[in-house]
ZASEKE-771633 format. One record per residue (C-alpha): x, y, z; chain; residue in one letter; residue number from 1. Coordinates in pm, whole numbers. Each point is the difference from the previous one (the first is absolute). Layout:
ZASEKE-771633
<timi x="X" y="Y" z="Z" cadena="A" residuo="A" num="NUM"/>
...
This chain:
ZASEKE-771633
<timi x="5395" y="10074" z="11181" cadena="A" residuo="M" num="1"/>
<timi x="216" y="311" z="-20" cadena="A" residuo="T" num="2"/>
<timi x="67" y="247" z="276" cadena="A" residuo="S" num="3"/>
<timi x="134" y="350" z="37" cadena="A" residuo="S" num="4"/>
<timi x="35" y="207" z="315" cadena="A" residuo="T" num="5"/>
<timi x="-350" y="-31" z="151" cadena="A" residuo="N" num="6"/>
<timi x="-205" y="-138" z="-289" cadena="A" residuo="V" num="7"/>
<timi x="-43" y="-365" z="-93" cadena="A" residuo="I" num="8"/>
<timi x="-153" y="-83" z="-338" cadena="A" residuo="T" num="9"/>
<timi x="-155" y="-345" z="-34" cadena="A" residuo="E" num="10"/>
<timi x="7" y="-208" z="-316" cadena="A" residuo="D" num="11"/>
<timi x="-354" y="124" z="-77" cadena="A" residuo="G" num="12"/>
<timi x="112" y="364" z="6" cadena="A" residuo="G" num="13"/>
<timi x="-159" y="89" z="335" cadena="A" residuo="R" num="14"/>
<timi x="202" y="210" z="240" cadena="A" residuo="Q" num="15"/>
<timi x="13" y="-21" z="376" cadena="A" residuo="N" num="16"/>
<timi x="126" y="323" z="156" cadena="A" residuo="M" num="17"/>
<timi x="90" y="-5" z="365" cadena="A" residuo="Y" num="18"/>
<timi x="237" y="169" z="238" cadena="A" residuo="A" num="19"/>
<timi x="336" y="-161" z="54" cadena="A" residuo="S" num="20"/>
<timi x="25" y="-195" z="322" cadena="A" residuo="E" num="21"/>
<timi x="229" y="150" z="265" cadena="A" residuo="P" num="22"/>
<timi x="304" y="-195" z="111" cadena="A" residuo="R" num="23"/>
<timi x="-44" y="-211" z="310" cadena="A" residuo="M" num="24"/>
<timi x="196" y="120" z="300" cadena="A" residuo="Q" num="25"/>
<timi x="101" y="-253" z="263" cadena="A" residuo="I" num="26"/>
<timi x="119" y="120" z="338" cadena="A" residuo="D" num="27"/>
<timi x="259" y="-251" z="127" cadena="A" residuo="P" num="28"/>
<timi x="-44" y="119" z="360" cadena="A" residuo="E" num="29"/>
<timi x="-380" y="-57" z="4" cadena="A" residuo="Y" num="30"/>
<timi x="-126" y="-246" z="256" cadena="A" residuo="T" num="31"/>
<timi x="-354" y="-125" z="36" cadena="A" residuo="A" num="32"/>
<timi x="-226" y="109" z="281" cadena="A" residuo="F" num="33"/>
<timi x="167" y="5" z="336" cadena="A" residuo="S" num="34"/>
<timi x="-60" y="-275" z="252" cadena="A" residuo="K" num="35"/>
<timi x="-178" y="245" z="232" cadena="A" residuo="E" num="36"/>
<timi x="-244" y="105" z="-272" cadena="A" residuo="A" num="37"/>
<timi x="-83" y="-362" z="-80" cadena="A" residuo="E" num="38"/>
<timi x="-58" y="-78" z="368" cadena="A" residuo="L" num="39"/>
<timi x="-226" y="304" z="44" cadena="A" residuo="A" num="40"/>
<timi x="-199" y="-92" z="-311" cadena="A" residuo="N" num="41"/>
<timi x="-45" y="-360" z="119" cadena="A" residuo="G" num="42"/>
<timi x="-107" y="109" z="347" cadena="A" residuo="R" num="43"/>
<timi x="-251" y="245" z="-145" cadena="A" residuo="G" num="44"/>
<timi x="-146" y="-275" z="-218" cadena="A" residuo="A" num="45"/>
<timi x="-30" y="-233" z="299" cadena="A" residuo="M" num="46"/>
<timi x="-175" y="267" z="208" cadena="A" residuo="I" num="47"/>
<timi x="-240" y="74" z="-287" cadena="A" residuo="G" num="48"/>
<timi x="-85" y="-365" z="-53" cadena="A" residuo="F" num="49"/>
<timi x="-50" y="-60" z="372" cadena="A" residuo="L" num="50"/>
<timi x="-225" y="305" z="34" cadena="A" residuo="S" num="51"/>
<timi x="-210" y="-120" z="-297" cadena="A" residuo="A" num="52"/>
<timi x="-43" y="-344" z="159" cadena="A" residuo="V" num="53"/>
<timi x="-91" y="151" z="339" cadena="A" residuo="V" num="54"/>
<timi x="-250" y="241" z="-161" cadena="A" residuo="A" num="55"/>
<timi x="-161" y="-292" z="-184" cadena="A" residuo="Y" num="56"/>
<timi x="-24" y="-205" z="320" cadena="A" residuo="L" num="57"/>
<timi x="-167" y="283" z="194" cadena="A" residuo="F" num="58"/>
<timi x="-235" y="135" z="-269" cadena="A" residuo="T" num="59"/>
<timi x="-42" y="-282" z="-252" cadena="A" residuo="G" num="60"/>
<timi x="73" y="246" z="-282" cadena="A" residuo="Q" num="61"/>
<timi x="308" y="6" z="-220" cadena="A" residuo="I" num="62"/>
<timi x="26" y="381" z="18" cadena="A" residuo="L" num="63"/>
<timi x="-223" y="124" z="284" cadena="A" residuo="P" num="64"/>
<timi x="-237" y="268" z="-121" cadena="A" residuo="G" num="65"/>
<timi x="59" y="-80" z="-370" cadena="A" residuo="I" num="66"/>
<timi x="-58" y="-373" z="-61" cadena="A" residuo="F" num="67"/>
């Protein structure tokens, strides 16, 4: 297999032309999601799950009005 700038030729003579991949940039000061965001997301999930269970107990339907 031979290659030039953006073209690769296989042993069978077929060419694959594609754009060159950009260089990866890594930010050394990046931190993952903040602790507050993770707590808010978890609390929202707990409220959603609890409301789904309560709705099922009162109506007997998974999504009241739909199922």
